[in-house]
BALOBA-1460 file (C-alpha; in Angstrom, 3 decimals):
// residues 351
<rec num="1" residu="m" x="104.734" y="123.994" z="90.790"/>
<rec num="2" residu="k" x="103.197" y="120.758" z="90.445"/>
<rec num="3" residu="i" x="104.655" y="117.735" z="92.093"/>
<rec num="4" residu="f" x="104.216" y="114.168" z="90.919"/>
<rec num="5" residu="t" x="106.743" y="111.252" z="91.312"/>
<rec num="6" residu="i" x="106.856" y="107.665" z="90.580"/>
<rec num="7" residu="i" x="107.068" y="106.922" z="94.142"/>
<rec num="8" residu="l" x="105.428" y="109.377" z="95.940"/>
<rec num="9" residu="g" x="103.082" y="107.261" z="98.256"/>
<rec num="10" residu="t" x="105.617" y="104.529" z="99.102"/>
<rec num="11" residu="r" x="105.815" y="103.658" z="102.692"/>
<rec num="12" residu="f" x="108.787" y="104.272" z="104.773"/>
<rec num="13" residu="s" x="110.277" y="100.796" z="104.998"/>
<rec num="14" residu="v" x="110.250" y="100.426" z="101.235"/>
<rec num="15" residu="l" x="111.710" y="103.870" z="100.534"/>
<rec num="16" residu="m" x="114.415" y="103.259" z="102.809"/>
<rec num="17" residu="r" x="115.112" y="99.783" z="101.514"/>
<rec num="18" residu="m" x="115.344" y="101.185" z="97.582"/>
<rec num="19" residu="t" x="117.789" y="103.967" z="99.075"/>
<rec num="20" residu="f" x="119.940" y="101.982" z="100.974"/>
<rec num="21" residu="r" x="120.529" y="99.587" z="97.727"/>
<rec num="22" residu="n" x="120.866" y="102.316" z="95.561"/>
<rec num="23" residu="g" x="121.863" y="105.498" z="97.619"/>
<rec num="24" residu="i" x="121.450" y="108.980" z="96.366"/>
<rec num="25" residu="t" x="123.509" y="111.975" z="94.761"/>
<rec num="26" residu="p" x="123.455" y="114.233" z="97.663"/>
<rec num="27" residu="y" x="122.627" y="117.319" z="95.074"/>
<rec num="28" residu="p" x="119.859" y="120.038" z="96.399"/>
<rec num="29" residu="v" x="117.571" y="118.681" z="93.791"/>
<rec num="30" residu="y" x="117.683" y="115.110" z="94.746"/>
<rec num="31" residu="i" x="118.032" y="115.927" z="98.525"/>
<rec num="32" residu="a" x="114.658" y="118.072" z="98.278"/>
<rec num="33" residu="r" x="112.864" y="115.351" z="96.134"/>
<rec num="34" residu="f" x="114.087" y="112.895" z="98.797"/>
<rec num="35" residu="m" x="112.614" y="114.785" z="101.840"/>
<rec num="36" residu="m" x="109.558" y="115.089" z="100.238"/>
<rec num="37" residu="l" x="109.009" y="111.409" z="99.770"/>
<rec num="38" residu="f" x="110.658" y="110.610" z="103.270"/>
<rec num="39" residu="i" x="107.877" y="112.831" z="105.135"/>
<rec num="40" residu="n" x="105.453" y="111.198" z="102.764"/>
<rec num="41" residu="s" x="106.197" y="107.777" z="103.313"/>
<rec num="42" residu="l" x="105.918" y="108.666" z="107.404"/>
<rec num="43" residu="i" x="102.344" y="109.664" z="106.531"/>
<rec num="44" residu="s" x="101.302" y="106.128" z="103.951"/>
<rec num="45" residu="s" x="103.316" y="103.945" z="107.258"/>
<rec num="46" residu="v" x="100.398" y="105.450" z="109.619"/>
<rec num="47" residu="l" x="97.860" y="105.156" z="107.122"/>
<rec num="48" residu="i" x="98.701" y="101.248" z="106.258"/>
<rec num="49" residu="l" x="97.825" y="100.644" z="110.053"/>
<rec num="50" residu="a" x="94.372" y="102.442" z="109.567"/>
<rec num="51" residu="e" x="93.610" y="100.284" z="106.433"/>
<rec num="52" residu="k" x="94.570" y="97.090" z="108.056"/>
<rec num="53" residu="k" x="92.473" y="97.964" z="110.746"/>
<rec num="54" residu="n" x="89.471" y="98.517" z="108.983"/>
<rec num="55" residu="f" x="89.644" y="96.262" z="105.934"/>
<rec num="56" residu="r" x="92.071" y="93.412" z="106.289"/>
<rec num="57" residu="k" x="89.250" y="90.643" z="107.008"/>
<rec num="58" residu="k" x="87.464" y="91.998" z="104.006"/>
<rec num="59" residu="i" x="90.635" y="91.814" z="101.726"/>
<rec num="60" residu="r" x="91.349" y="88.492" z="102.889"/>
<rec num="61" residu="e" x="88.276" y="87.187" z="102.077"/>
<rec num="62" residu="t" x="87.640" y="88.685" z="98.815"/>
<rec num="63" residu="r" x="87.814" y="86.655" z="95.680"/>
<rec num="64" residu="l" x="88.400" y="88.115" z="91.801"/>
<rec num="65" residu="t" x="85.125" y="87.819" z="90.044"/>
<rec num="66" residu="e" x="86.781" y="86.918" z="86.870"/>
<rec num="67" residu="a" x="89.979" y="86.642" z="85.261"/>
<rec num="68" residu="p" x="91.793" y="89.974" z="84.216"/>
<rec num="69" residu="v" x="92.247" y="91.326" z="81.061"/>
<rec num="70" residu="f" x="95.906" y="92.621" z="80.144"/>
<rec num="71" residu="i" x="96.668" y="95.050" z="77.742"/>
<rec num="72" residu="i" x="100.551" y="94.423" z="76.889"/>
<rec num="73" residu="g" x="102.849" y="95.963" z="74.272"/>
<rec num="74" residu="h" x="105.932" y="98.215" z="74.169"/>
<rec num="75" residu="w" x="105.383" y="102.075" z="75.461"/>
<rec num="76" residu="r" x="104.208" y="104.410" z="73.292"/>
<rec num="77" residu="t" x="101.766" y="102.252" z="71.222"/>
<rec num="78" residu="g" x="98.607" y="103.620" z="71.930"/>
<rec num="79" residu="s" x="98.056" y="101.220" z="74.908"/>
<rec num="80" residu="t" x="96.786" y="103.949" z="77.227"/>
<rec num="81" residu="l" x="94.007" y="105.052" z="74.295"/>
<rec num="82" residu="l" x="92.804" y="101.482" z="74.364"/>
<rec num="83" residu="h" x="92.831" y="101.229" z="78.345"/>
<rec num="84" residu="q" x="90.954" y="104.536" z="78.359"/>
<rec num="85" residu="l" x="88.319" y="103.232" z="75.807"/>
<rec num="86" residu="l" x="87.990" y="99.466" z="77.632"/>
<rec num="87" residu="n" x="87.484" y="101.007" z="81.185"/>
<rec num="88" residu="l" x="84.445" y="103.172" z="79.744"/>
<rec num="89" residu="d" x="82.538" y="99.321" z="79.595"/>
<rec num="90" residu="p" x="80.485" y="99.179" z="83.107"/>
<rec num="91" residu="q" x="81.365" y="95.643" z="82.896"/>
<rec num="92" residu="f" x="85.418" y="96.281" z="83.600"/>
<rec num="93" residu="t" x="86.884" y="98.328" z="86.181"/>
<rec num="94" residu="a" x="90.825" y="99.130" z="85.984"/>
<rec num="95" residu="p" x="93.083" y="100.868" z="88.541"/>
<rec num="96" residu="t" x="93.425" y="104.452" z="89.223"/>
<rec num="97" residu="m" x="95.618" y="106.884" z="89.559"/>
<rec num="98" residu="v" x="94.830" y="107.495" z="93.174"/>
<rec num="99" residu="q" x="94.831" y="103.902" z="93.531"/>
<rec num="100" residu="t" x="98.348" y="103.447" z="92.355"/>
<rec num="101" residu="t" x="99.998" y="106.194" z="94.252"/>
<rec num="102" residu="i" x="98.662" y="104.984" z="97.539"/>
<rec num="103" residu="p" x="98.280" y="101.036" z="97.121"/>
<rec num="104" residu="d" x="98.890" y="100.248" z="100.417"/>
<rec num="105" residu="h" x="95.802" y="102.060" z="102.136"/>
<rec num="106" residu="f" x="93.612" y="103.348" z="99.150"/>
<rec num="107" residu="l" x="90.585" y="101.816" z="100.926"/>
<rec num="108" residu="f" x="91.177" y="103.870" z="103.884"/>
<rec num="109" residu="s" x="92.470" y="107.168" z="102.212"/>
<rec num="110" residu="t" x="91.359" y="108.009" z="98.951"/>
<rec num="111" residu="k" x="88.789" y="110.528" z="100.482"/>
<rec num="112" residu="y" x="91.809" y="112.203" z="102.012"/>
<rec num="113" residu="y" x="93.964" y="112.065" z="98.919"/>
<rec num="114" residu="l" x="91.868" y="113.164" z="96.305"/>
<rec num="115" residu="p" x="91.614" y="116.740" z="97.006"/>
<rec num="116" residu="i" x="95.328" y="116.482" z="97.387"/>
<rec num="117" residu="l" x="96.162" y="114.919" z="94.099"/>
<rec num="118" residu="k" x="93.682" y="117.097" z="92.387"/>
<rec num="119" residu="k" x="96.152" y="120.061" z="93.376"/>
<rec num="120" residu="a" x="99.475" y="118.611" z="93.303"/>
<rec num="121" residu="m" x="99.448" y="116.635" z="90.292"/>
<rec num="122" residu="p" x="100.125" y="118.032" z="86.651"/>
<rec num="123" residu="k" x="96.906" y="118.581" z="84.227"/>
<rec num="124" residu="t" x="98.746" y="116.348" z="81.610"/>
<rec num="125" residu="r" x="101.355" y="113.892" z="81.009"/>
<rec num="126" residu="p" x="104.511" y="115.840" z="80.156"/>
<rec num="127" residu="m" x="105.623" y="113.747" z="77.391"/>
<rec num="128" residu="d" x="102.166" y="114.188" z="75.405"/>
<rec num="129" residu="n" x="99.725" y="116.293" z="76.641"/>
<rec num="130" residu="v" x="97.193" y="113.351" z="77.447"/>
<rec num="131" residu="p" x="94.969" y="114.724" z="80.461"/>
<rec num="132" residu="l" x="95.777" y="113.503" z="84.074"/>
<rec num="133" residu="s" x="93.177" y="112.637" z="87.036"/>
<rec num="134" residu="p" x="93.166" y="110.952" z="90.087"/>
<rec num="135" residu="l" x="90.519" y="108.766" z="88.932"/>
<rec num="136" residu="q" x="92.102" y="108.093" z="85.531"/>
<rec num="137" residu="a" x="93.018" y="104.744" z="84.735"/>
<rec num="138" residu="q" x="96.842" y="103.924" z="85.260"/>
<rec num="139" residu="e" x="99.325" y="101.463" z="85.179"/>
<rec num="140" residu="d" x="99.300" y="99.088" z="87.850"/>
<rec num="141" residu="e" x="103.365" y="98.807" z="87.769"/>
<rec num="142" residu="f" x="103.308" y="102.253" z="89.651"/>
<rec num="143" residu="a" x="101.343" y="100.506" z="92.534"/>
<rec num="144" residu="l" x="103.785" y="97.489" z="92.346"/>
<rec num="145" residu="i" x="107.221" y="99.615" z="92.826"/>
<rec num="146" residu="r" x="105.289" y="101.428" z="95.597"/>
<rec num="147" residu="i" x="104.235" y="98.450" z="97.577"/>
<rec num="148" residu="g" x="107.967" y="97.081" z="97.257"/>
<rec num="149" residu="s" x="107.962" y="94.447" z="94.592"/>
<rec num="150" residu="v" x="110.581" y="94.356" z="92.044"/>
<rec num="151" residu="s" x="110.335" y="96.812" z="89.222"/>
<rec num="152" residu="p" x="112.824" y="98.140" z="86.240"/>
<rec num="153" residu="l" x="111.594" y="101.419" z="87.261"/>
<rec num="154" residu="e" x="113.838" y="101.196" z="90.333"/>
<rec num="155" residu="r" x="116.715" y="101.439" z="87.835"/>
<rec num="156" residu="l" x="115.128" y="104.730" z="86.120"/>
<rec num="157" residu="i" x="114.797" y="106.483" z="89.834"/>
<rec num="158" residu="f" x="118.422" y="105.147" z="90.716"/>
<rec num="159" residu="p" x="120.379" y="105.117" z="87.615"/>
<rec num="160" residu="s" x="123.861" y="103.786" z="87.665"/>
<rec num="161" residu="g" x="125.309" y="105.177" z="84.385"/>
<rec num="162" residu="e" x="125.373" y="101.725" z="82.873"/>
<rec num="163" residu="g" x="123.063" y="100.215" z="80.361"/>
<rec num="164" residu="y" x="119.548" y="100.832" z="79.247"/>
<rec num="165" residu="f" x="117.580" y="100.198" z="82.299"/>
<rec num="166" residu="l" x="115.114" y="98.056" z="80.578"/>
<rec num="167" residu="d" x="117.367" y="95.518" z="79.576"/>
<rec num="168" residu="g" x="117.637" y="92.099" z="81.536"/>
<rec num="169" residu="y" x="114.578" y="89.704" z="82.248"/>
<rec num="170" residu="e" x="115.477" y="89.324" z="86.002"/>
<rec num="171" residu="h" x="113.954" y="93.030" z="86.419"/>
<rec num="172" residu="y" x="110.769" y="92.035" z="85.112"/>
<rec num="173" residu="i" x="110.529" y="88.570" z="87.131"/>
<rec num="174" residu="p" x="112.325" y="88.335" z="90.331"/>
<rec num="175" residu="r" x="113.335" y="84.669" z="91.703"/>
<rec num="176" residu="g" x="112.348" y="83.069" z="94.997"/>
<rec num="177" residu="r" x="111.246" y="84.800" z="97.935"/>
<rec num="178" residu="k" x="110.687" y="88.082" z="96.040"/>
<rec num="179" residu="l" x="108.929" y="86.553" z="93.191"/>
<rec num="180" residu="e" x="106.232" y="85.103" z="95.953"/>
<rec num="181" residu="a" x="106.149" y="88.723" z="97.367"/>
<rec num="182" residu="w" x="105.617" y="89.999" z="93.842"/>
<rec num="183" residu="k" x="102.812" y="87.745" z="93.195"/>
<rec num="184" residu="k" x="101.211" y="88.241" z="96.505"/>
<rec num="185" residu="n" x="101.569" y="92.009" z="96.385"/>
<rec num="186" residu="l" x="99.623" y="92.157" z="92.769"/>
<rec num="187" residu="l" x="96.984" y="89.857" z="93.857"/>
<rec num="188" residu="v" x="96.312" y="91.521" z="97.249"/>
<rec num="189" residu="f" x="95.934" y="95.026" z="95.225"/>
<rec num="190" residu="y" x="93.606" y="93.097" z="92.618"/>
<rec num="191" residu="k" x="91.649" y="92.013" z="95.351"/>
<rec num="192" residu="k" x="91.287" y="95.316" z="96.996"/>
<rec num="193" residu="i" x="89.954" y="96.935" z="93.827"/>
<rec num="194" residu="t" x="87.699" y="93.979" z="93.299"/>
<rec num="195" residu="f" x="86.493" y="94.605" z="96.619"/>
<rec num="196" residu="l" x="85.544" y="98.271" z="95.941"/>
<rec num="197" residu="e" x="84.000" y="97.543" z="92.388"/>
<rec num="198" residu="g" x="83.001" y="93.902" z="91.908"/>
<rec num="199" residu="k" x="83.939" y="93.708" z="88.232"/>
<rec num="200" residu="a" x="86.920" y="92.100" z="85.876"/>
<rec num="201" residu="i" x="90.003" y="94.505" z="85.699"/>
<rec num="202" residu="v" x="91.491" y="95.476" z="83.007"/>
<rec num="203" residu="s" x="95.442" y="96.349" z="83.222"/>
<rec num="204" residu="k" x="97.415" y="98.192" z="81.105"/>
<rec num="205" residu="n" x="101.192" y="97.719" z="82.002"/>
<rec num="206" residu="p" x="103.877" y="97.724" z="79.324"/>
<rec num="207" residu="y" x="106.073" y="95.564" z="81.785"/>
<rec num="208" residu="h" x="103.775" y="92.861" z="81.997"/>
<rec num="209" residu="t" x="104.456" y="92.091" z="78.327"/>
<rec num="210" residu="m" x="107.332" y="90.107" z="79.524"/>
<rec num="211" residu="r" x="105.455" y="88.472" z="82.175"/>
<rec num="212" residu="m" x="102.611" y="86.893" z="80.055"/>
<rec num="213" residu="e" x="103.415" y="83.428" z="81.350"/>
<rec num="214" residu="l" x="103.502" y="84.426" z="84.855"/>
<rec num="215" residu="l" x="100.188" y="86.188" z="84.756"/>
<rec num="216" residu="a" x="98.759" y="83.275" z="83.071"/>
<rec num="217" residu="e" x="99.754" y="81.088" z="85.540"/>
<rec num="218" residu="m" x="98.263" y="83.374" z="88.754"/>
<rec num="219" residu="f" x="95.141" y="84.024" z="86.582"/>
<rec num="220" residu="p" x="93.837" y="81.075" z="85.122"/>
<rec num="221" residu="g" x="91.517" y="82.495" z="82.026"/>
<rec num="222" residu="a" x="93.207" y="85.794" z="82.069"/>
<rec num="223" residu="k" x="92.911" y="87.407" z="78.632"/>
<rec num="224" residu="f" x="95.792" y="89.357" z="76.445"/>
<rec num="225" residu="i" x="95.254" y="92.128" z="74.202"/>
<rec num="226" residu="h" x="98.765" y="93.186" z="72.351"/>
<rec num="227" residu="i" x="99.034" y="96.340" z="70.698"/>
<rec num="228" residu="t" x="101.716" y="97.402" z="68.142"/>
<rec num="229" residu="r" x="102.602" y="100.316" z="66.465"/>
<rec num="230" residu="d" x="105.049" y="101.699" z="63.760"/>
<rec num="231" residu="p" x="108.280" y="101.409" z="65.340"/>
<rec num="232" residu="l" x="109.423" y="104.783" z="63.798"/>
<rec num="233" residu="i" x="107.106" y="106.499" z="65.686"/>
<rec num="234" residu="v" x="107.649" y="104.194" z="68.802"/>
<rec num="235" residu="v" x="111.483" y="104.316" z="69.375"/>
<rec num="236" residu="p" x="112.021" y="108.020" z="69.418"/>
<rec num="237" residu="s" x="108.613" y="108.747" z="71.301"/>
<rec num="238" residu="t" x="109.828" y="106.224" z="73.904"/>
<rec num="239" residu="i" x="113.358" y="108.002" z="74.153"/>
<rec num="240" residu="r" x="111.506" y="111.513" z="74.662"/>
<rec num="241" residu="m" x="109.341" y="109.828" z="77.309"/>
<rec num="242" residu="w" x="112.132" y="108.113" z="79.600"/>
<rec num="243" residu="n" x="114.218" y="111.157" z="79.477"/>
<rec num="244" residu="i" x="111.222" y="113.386" z="80.839"/>
<rec num="245" residu="v" x="110.537" y="110.701" z="83.380"/>
<rec num="246" residu="a" x="114.158" y="110.708" z="84.503"/>
<rec num="247" residu="r" x="114.635" y="114.097" z="84.687"/>
<rec num="248" residu="e" x="111.418" y="114.462" z="87.033"/>
<rec num="249" residu="n" x="112.071" y="111.166" z="89.401"/>
<rec num="250" residu="k" x="115.643" y="110.348" z="89.471"/>
<rec num="251" residu="l" x="117.319" y="110.775" z="92.805"/>
<rec num="252" residu="k" x="121.056" y="110.455" z="91.656"/>
<rec num="253" residu="k" x="123.307" y="110.961" z="88.851"/>
<rec num="254" residu="g" x="124.189" y="108.701" z="85.928"/>
<rec num="255" residu="w" x="121.101" y="109.037" z="83.789"/>
<rec num="256" residu="k" x="121.778" y="108.034" z="80.056"/>
<rec num="257" residu="q" x="119.705" y="108.885" z="77.193"/>
<rec num="258" residu="p" x="118.711" y="105.510" z="75.711"/>
<rec num="259" residu="t" x="119.866" y="105.155" z="72.107"/>
<rec num="260" residu="v" x="117.942" y="104.436" z="69.064"/>
<rec num="261" residu="a" x="119.529" y="101.008" z="68.951"/>
<rec num="262" residu="d" x="118.915" y="100.091" z="72.456"/>
<rec num="263" residu="t" x="115.176" y="101.350" z="72.582"/>
<rec num="264" residu="a" x="114.756" y="99.530" z="69.209"/>
<rec num="265" residu="a" x="116.117" y="96.118" z="70.617"/>
<rec num="266" residu="v" x="114.109" y="96.249" z="73.513"/>
<rec num="267" residu="l" x="111.292" y="96.887" z="71.582"/>
<rec num="268" residu="q" x="111.870" y="93.852" z="69.392"/>
<rec num="269" residu="t" x="112.294" y="91.636" z="72.429"/>
<rec num="270" residu="y" x="108.978" y="92.379" z="73.501"/>
<rec num="271" residu="l" x="107.603" y="91.713" z="70.034"/>
<rec num="272" residu="d" x="109.416" y="88.066" z="70.311"/>
<rec num="273" residu="h" x="108.351" y="87.455" z="73.810"/>
<rec num="274" residu="v" x="104.549" y="88.237" z="72.850"/>
<rec num="275" residu="a" x="105.184" y="85.932" z="69.606"/>
<rec num="276" residu="e" x="106.523" y="83.101" z="71.442"/>
<rec num="277" residu="c" x="104.357" y="83.112" z="74.456"/>
<rec num="278" residu="h" x="101.227" y="83.648" z="72.207"/>
<rec num="279" residu="h" x="101.729" y="80.184" z="70.829"/>
<rec num="280" residu="r" x="102.749" y="78.480" z="73.940"/>
<rec num="281" residu="l" x="99.931" y="79.512" z="76.048"/>
<rec num="282" residu="d" x="95.967" y="78.408" z="75.850"/>
<rec num="283" residu="n" x="94.757" y="81.861" z="77.007"/>
<rec num="284" residu="p" x="92.484" y="83.984" z="74.828"/>
<rec num="285" residu="f" x="94.914" y="86.680" z="72.704"/>
<rec num="286" residu="t" x="94.095" y="89.001" z="70.341"/>
<rec num="287" residu="e" x="96.311" y="91.664" z="68.532"/>
<rec num="288" residu="l" x="95.757" y="95.254" z="67.140"/>
<rec num="289" residu="a" x="97.457" y="97.975" z="65.203"/>
<rec num="290" residu="f" x="97.169" y="101.458" z="67.010"/>
<rec num="291" residu="e" x="97.065" y="102.872" z="63.334"/>
<rec num="292" residu="d" x="93.874" y="100.724" z="62.667"/>
<rec num="293" residu="l" x="92.474" y="101.657" z="66.027"/>
<rec num="294" residu="e" x="93.144" y="105.110" z="65.312"/>
<rec num="295" residu="k" x="91.052" y="104.828" z="61.986"/>
<rec num="296" residu="n" x="88.320" y="102.893" z="63.070"/>
<rec num="297" residu="p" x="87.948" y="102.676" z="66.734"/>
<rec num="298" residu="v" x="84.569" y="100.972" z="66.975"/>
<rec num="299" residu="s" x="85.462" y="98.588" z="64.347"/>
<rec num="300" residu="v" x="88.443" y="97.669" z="66.326"/>
<rec num="301" residu="l" x="87.038" y="97.225" z="69.577"/>
<rec num="302" residu="k" x="84.178" y="95.052" z="68.181"/>
<rec num="303" residu="k" x="86.947" y="92.539" z="66.686"/>
<rec num="304" residu="i" x="88.645" y="92.592" z="70.173"/>
<rec num="305" residu="y" x="85.460" y="91.558" z="71.804"/>
<rec num="306" residu="s" x="84.416" y="89.315" z="69.491"/>
<rec num="307" residu="e" x="88.183" y="87.078" z="69.430"/>
<rec num="308" residu="l" x="88.048" y="87.290" z="73.386"/>
<rec num="309" residu="e" x="84.410" y="86.708" z="73.765"/>
<rec num="310" residu="i" x="83.583" y="89.418" z="75.869"/>
<rec num="311" residu="h" x="79.798" y="90.652" z="75.617"/>
<rec num="312" residu="w" x="79.325" y="93.985" z="73.380"/>
<rec num="313" residu="t" x="76.774" y="96.279" z="74.335"/>
<rec num="314" residu="e" x="75.266" y="99.335" z="72.837"/>
<rec num="315" residu="a" x="75.519" y="101.219" z="75.945"/>
<rec num="316" residu="f" x="79.319" y="101.068" z="75.710"/>
<rec num="317" residu="e" x="79.291" y="101.687" z="71.773"/>
<rec num="318" residu="t" x="77.684" y="104.880" z="72.639"/>
<rec num="319" residu="a" x="80.303" y="105.944" z="75.441"/>
<rec num="320" residu="v" x="83.001" y="105.025" z="73.353"/>
<rec num="321" residu="n" x="81.550" y="107.353" z="70.573"/>
<rec num="322" residu="e" x="80.957" y="110.318" z="73.233"/>
<rec num="323" residu="f" x="84.587" y="109.961" z="74.283"/>
<rec num="324" residu="l" x="86.194" y="109.880" z="71.033"/>
<rec num="325" residu="w" x="84.005" y="112.969" z="69.889"/>
<rec num="326" residu="v" x="85.174" y="115.056" z="73.018"/>
<rec num="327" residu="n" x="88.906" y="114.125" z="72.319"/>
<rec num="328" residu="n" x="88.899" y="114.438" z="68.569"/>
<rec num="329" residu="s" x="91.295" y="117.622" z="68.833"/>
<rec num="330" residu="f" x="94.229" y="115.476" z="70.594"/>
<rec num="331" residu="e" x="97.664" y="116.524" z="68.763"/>
<rec num="332" residu="k" x="100.093" y="113.806" z="68.793"/>
<rec num="333" residu="n" x="103.494" y="114.313" z="69.050"/>
<rec num="334" residu="t" x="106.033" y="114.375" z="65.824"/>
<rec num="335" residu="y" x="109.317" y="113.051" z="65.480"/>
<rec num="336" residu="v" x="112.019" y="113.546" z="62.641"/>
<rec num="337" residu="l" x="114.467" y="110.989" z="62.581"/>
<rec num="338" residu="s" x="117.937" y="111.152" z="60.438"/>
<rec num="339" residu="p" x="118.665" y="108.734" z="57.711"/>
<rec num="340" residu="e" x="120.777" y="106.968" z="60.251"/>
<rec num="341" residu="e" x="118.416" y="106.659" z="62.740"/>
<rec num="342" residu="r" x="115.825" y="105.151" z="60.353"/>
<rec num="343" residu="d" x="117.848" y="102.574" z="59.035"/>
<rec num="344" residu="t" x="119.070" y="101.221" z="62.446"/>
<rec num="345" residu="i" x="115.449" y="100.947" z="63.573"/>
<rec num="346" residu="q" x="114.270" y="99.356" z="60.667"/>
<rec num="347" residu="s" x="117.361" y="96.938" z="60.526"/>
<rec num="348" residu="i" x="116.305" y="95.943" z="63.973"/>
<rec num="349" residu="c" x="112.604" y="95.595" z="63.717"/>
<rec num="350" residu="q" x="112.284" y="93.651" z="60.780"/>
<rec num="351" residu="s" x="109.162" y="91.861" z="61.834"/>
């Protein structure tokens, strides 16, 4: 059986705080899941001490070589494909699966965790069969929640039975001391990657869509790439994804399937937020539709690079074409909506 959960790799103190805040349901499946997390958290807590002893000074002295590039947009818009393509460019690096799994100690323990993850994690994502590997580019939100930062993901792991877990701006950006901790955690995580790679980081994280202004403040000169897709595909695909993720990660009862209306409303909130921030911020920004990327990937990538003033190379173009050729047989999921569901989505997502 393949085992992989959102907070596997979390240290003991973070796991305990989340558990005390939310509680777990004493069902065998949740207790077994929690015990696996509990044991691993003790191991992580020890490995953190080893990393601090060996790398604390080096991390503190590291500076980001360049401002990050942030891929933003709602889930299921093709952001993973875009992330994979940009990560082929030798001038960029991206957080990897293993780094986001053990963000507190990957500088010290990656060599120990790689063989474990290769055996323990599934070969493909359960929601869409996209291949998974420990060194594949991954969303840094998984690192943030494991470090102990505020994240909407906590409401998925510990569902309350009330509303859609993605509602509520305060769950994306905390206030006061929690905000300072959030900023420090992200910066330290990026500094550790920079220490290893010495390259500009390209981040793909849908949650960052609601944090554009904060990220622009933290990283002057940060570049933003916004990807969109047909809402009639995004909404049902998102509902399916969250149901699968919740089923495999939750630690208590109370999960309610997101409704079509709720999912479409959050999607539109994301779109509206990007439009507003884009006009307020001076940061380099570009936008693309997944449908265009799918039809003419190299042409769309060249447009992105031109608008963001990123240097294009023939080596990168060759790597992109090779990747596309290897993955040309990938089959996307298909969805059937009722007339009522289509009307609901179209009435909410009019832009």
